[in-house]
C-alpha positions as CSV (number, residue, x, y, z in Angstrom):
1,M,-56.2,65.1,-144.0
2,N,-55.6,67.1,-140.8
3,K,-53.8,65.3,-137.9
4,T,-55.9,64.8,-134.8
5,V,-54.4,66.9,-132.0
6,S,-53.5,64.7,-129.0
7,N,-53.9,65.8,-125.4
8,H,-50.3,64.8,-124.7
9,D,-49.0,67.1,-127.5
10,L,-51.0,69.9,-126.1
11,E,-49.5,69.4,-122.7
12,V,-46.0,69.4,-124.2
13,L,-46.7,72.7,-126.0
14,M,-48.2,74.3,-122.9
15,E,-45.1,73.3,-120.9
16,S,-42.9,74.8,-123.7
17,A,-44.9,78.1,-123.4
18,R,-44.2,78.2,-119.7
19,K,-40.5,77.5,-120.3
20,K,-40.4,80.4,-122.8
21,G,-41.8,82.8,-120.3
22,A,-45.6,82.4,-120.2
23,T,-47.1,83.1,-116.8
24,D,-50.3,81.1,-117.5
25,V,-51.3,78.8,-120.3
26,I,-54.6,77.3,-121.3
27,V,-56.1,75.3,-124.1
28,F,-59.4,76.4,-125.6
29,D,-61.7,74.9,-128.1
30,T,-61.7,77.2,-131.1
31,S,-65.4,77.6,-130.7
32,D,-64.6,79.6,-127.5
33,I,-62.7,82.3,-129.5
34,V,-64.9,85.3,-130.1
35,V,-64.2,87.4,-133.2
36,E,-65.9,90.8,-133.6
37,D,-65.7,93.2,-136.5
38,H,-65.7,96.3,-134.4
39,L,-62.5,95.3,-132.6
40,A,-60.6,95.2,-135.9
41,D,-62.3,98.4,-137.0
42,R,-60.7,100.2,-134.1
43,C,-57.3,99.8,-135.9
44,R,-58.7,102.0,-138.6
45,E,-61.0,104.4,-136.7
46,P,-59.7,105.9,-134.4
47,R,-56.6,105.2,-136.4
48,C,-53.9,103.2,-134.6
49,S,-50.5,104.7,-134.9
50,N,-49.3,101.4,-136.4
51,Y,-52.1,101.1,-139.0
52,G,-50.6,100.3,-142.4
53,L,-47.0,100.2,-141.2
54,S,-46.4,96.4,-141.4
55,L,-47.7,93.2,-142.9
56,S,-48.9,92.0,-139.5
57,C,-51.5,94.8,-139.1
58,P,-54.5,96.1,-141.1
59,P,-55.1,96.7,-143.9
60,Y,-52.7,93.9,-144.8
61,V,-54.2,91.2,-142.7
62,K,-57.3,89.3,-143.9
63,G,-59.5,90.4,-141.0
64,P,-62.4,89.0,-138.9
65,S,-64.4,87.4,-141.7
66,V,-61.5,85.2,-142.8
67,M,-60.6,84.5,-139.2
68,R,-64.1,83.2,-138.5
69,E,-63.8,80.8,-141.5
70,D,-60.3,79.8,-140.5
71,L,-61.4,78.9,-137.0
72,Q,-63.9,76.4,-138.4
73,T,-60.9,74.3,-139.6
74,Y,-59.2,74.1,-136.2
75,A,-60.3,72.4,-133.0
76,H,-57.8,73.6,-130.4
77,A,-55.9,76.8,-129.6
78,I,-53.2,77.5,-127.0
79,F,-53.8,80.8,-125.3
80,F,-51.2,82.3,-122.9
81,R,-50.3,85.4,-121.1
82,I,-47.1,86.9,-119.9
83,E,-47.6,89.0,-116.7
84,V,-45.3,92.1,-116.7
85,P,-44.9,95.1,-114.6
86,Y,-47.5,97.7,-115.6
87,Y,-44.9,100.4,-116.0
88,G,-42.9,98.1,-118.3
89,L,-45.4,98.7,-121.1
90,H,-45.0,102.4,-120.7
91,S,-41.2,102.4,-120.6
92,D,-38.2,101.9,-122.9
93,G,-38.5,98.2,-122.1
94,H,-41.8,97.7,-123.8
95,R,-40.2,96.4,-127.0
96,E,-38.4,93.6,-125.1
97,I,-41.7,92.6,-123.6
98,F,-43.4,92.3,-127.1
99,Q,-40.4,90.6,-128.6
100,L,-40.7,87.9,-125.9
101,L,-44.4,87.6,-126.7
102,H,-43.8,87.3,-130.5
103,E,-40.9,84.9,-130.0
104,T,-43.0,82.7,-127.6
105,V,-45.9,82.6,-130.1
106,S,-43.6,81.8,-133.0
107,G,-41.7,79.2,-131.0
108,I,-44.9,77.3,-130.0
109,E,-46.1,77.5,-133.7
110,R,-42.8,76.0,-134.9
111,E,-42.8,73.2,-132.3
112,A,-46.4,72.3,-133.2
113,S,-45.4,72.2,-136.8
114,A,-42.5,69.9,-136.0
115,M,-44.9,67.6,-134.2
116,G,-46.9,67.2,-137.5
117,Y,-49.4,70.0,-136.9
118,T,-48.2,71.9,-140.0
119,R,-51.2,74.2,-140.3
120,S,-50.5,75.8,-136.8
121,K,-50.5,79.5,-136.8
122,G,-49.8,82.1,-134.1
123,F,-51.0,85.6,-133.3
124,A,-49.4,88.1,-130.9
125,G,-49.9,91.7,-130.1
126,N,-48.5,95.1,-131.2
127,S,-47.1,95.8,-134.7
128,C,-44.1,93.8,-135.7
129,K,-42.8,97.1,-137.2
130,E,-42.8,98.7,-133.8
131,V,-41.4,95.6,-132.1
132,F,-38.7,94.4,-134.4
133,C,-38.1,97.1,-137.1
134,Y,-38.5,100.3,-135.2
135,D,-35.0,101.4,-136.4
136,Y,-36.1,101.2,-140.1
137,L,-38.2,103.8,-141.9
138,E,-40.3,101.2,-143.6
139,C,-41.4,97.6,-143.5
140,A,-39.5,95.9,-146.2
141,V,-42.5,93.9,-147.4
142,V,-45.0,96.8,-147.4
143,S,-42.5,99.1,-149.2
144,G,-41.9,96.3,-151.8
145,K,-38.1,96.5,-151.1
146,G,-37.6,93.0,-149.8
147,G,-38.7,90.2,-147.6
148,C,-39.6,90.3,-143.9
149,R,-36.5,91.0,-141.8
150,H,-37.8,88.8,-138.9
151,P,-39.9,86.0,-140.4
152,M,-39.1,83.5,-137.7
153,Q,-40.3,85.8,-134.9
154,A,-42.8,88.3,-136.1
155,R,-46.5,87.2,-136.0
156,P,-49.7,89.1,-136.8
157,S,-51.6,91.0,-134.2
158,M,-54.8,89.5,-132.8
159,S,-56.5,93.0,-132.9
160,G,-56.5,93.1,-136.7
161,F,-58.5,89.9,-136.9
162,G,-61.0,91.0,-134.3
163,I,-60.0,88.4,-131.7
164,H,-61.7,89.4,-128.4
165,V,-58.7,89.0,-126.1
166,A,-60.6,90.3,-123.1
167,K,-63.2,87.5,-123.4
168,L,-60.5,84.9,-123.7
169,M,-58.9,86.3,-120.5
170,E,-62.2,86.3,-118.7
171,K,-62.9,82.7,-119.8
172,A,-59.5,81.7,-118.6
173,G,-60.2,83.3,-115.2
174,W,-57.3,85.8,-115.6
175,S,-57.3,89.4,-114.7
176,M,-55.8,91.8,-117.2
177,N,-54.4,94.2,-114.5
178,R,-53.4,93.6,-110.9
179,K,-53.1,96.8,-109.0
180,Q,-51.2,97.3,-105.8
181,A,-53.0,97.3,-102.5
182,D,-53.0,101.1,-102.6
183,G,-54.9,101.0,-105.9
184,S,-52.0,102.4,-107.9
185,D,-51.0,101.3,-111.4
186,S,-47.6,100.0,-110.1
187,G,-48.9,96.5,-110.2
188,T,-48.9,94.1,-113.2
189,T,-50.6,93.7,-116.5
190,S,-50.5,91.0,-119.2
191,V,-49.7,90.6,-122.9
192,C,-51.3,87.6,-124.6
193,G,-50.6,85.2,-127.4
194,L,-52.7,82.7,-129.3
195,V,-51.7,79.7,-131.4
196,L,-54.1,77.7,-133.4
197,I,-53.0,74.0,-133.5
198,G,-53.7,71.9,-136.5
C-alpha cells in the first residue's frame, strides 16, 4: 500500500530543494502535469543531437504513454526551477548548471525515499551523457560495457516522456526568460526539475 503524502513532508522537501539551489519550488497535483506525444517526438524528428546516446533519453525511455499511466499512481509532484544567467546555458559553464539540476532532482528523490516514499522518481533536463559522461565516447549502459557511471545523480529527461514543462511553468506563474530592460538576452532563463512523490 502506498504511503499517504503529508503536507509537512512536502514542505520539508520543498525547503530542501531551495537549499540545494532551486530558485522557486511548487507542489502540483499530478493531474496538472500535461503529457503530449509530439513533445517526445521532437527528440526523434528533428533529431536531437543527444538522441540514443544515453539511457535517460529516447529511444531508451518508456515515453508519454507509460508516463500517463504512471501519473495515475501518484498524487503529488514537486516542480522547481533554477534561474541562471541566459549566457550560462550557451557557455562552457552549461554542464555545471545541468549537473546542479540533476543533483537537485536526485537529492529530492532520495530524501523522499528516506521518508518512506520509496516510489518517488525524478526527471531533469538534458542528456546525462552530455552532462556527466561527455568525456566518454559511449554511455556504458547503452554500449553494454557496464553499469551507469553516475547512478546517484543522473536522471531521465522530461522531454523524452512528453512532459510539457512550459505549461507547468505557466501554471506556476513563472517566466522562462527574463530579459534585461534593453530587451537583450543578457537576462536570465530557467532549468527545471520534477519529482513524483509516492
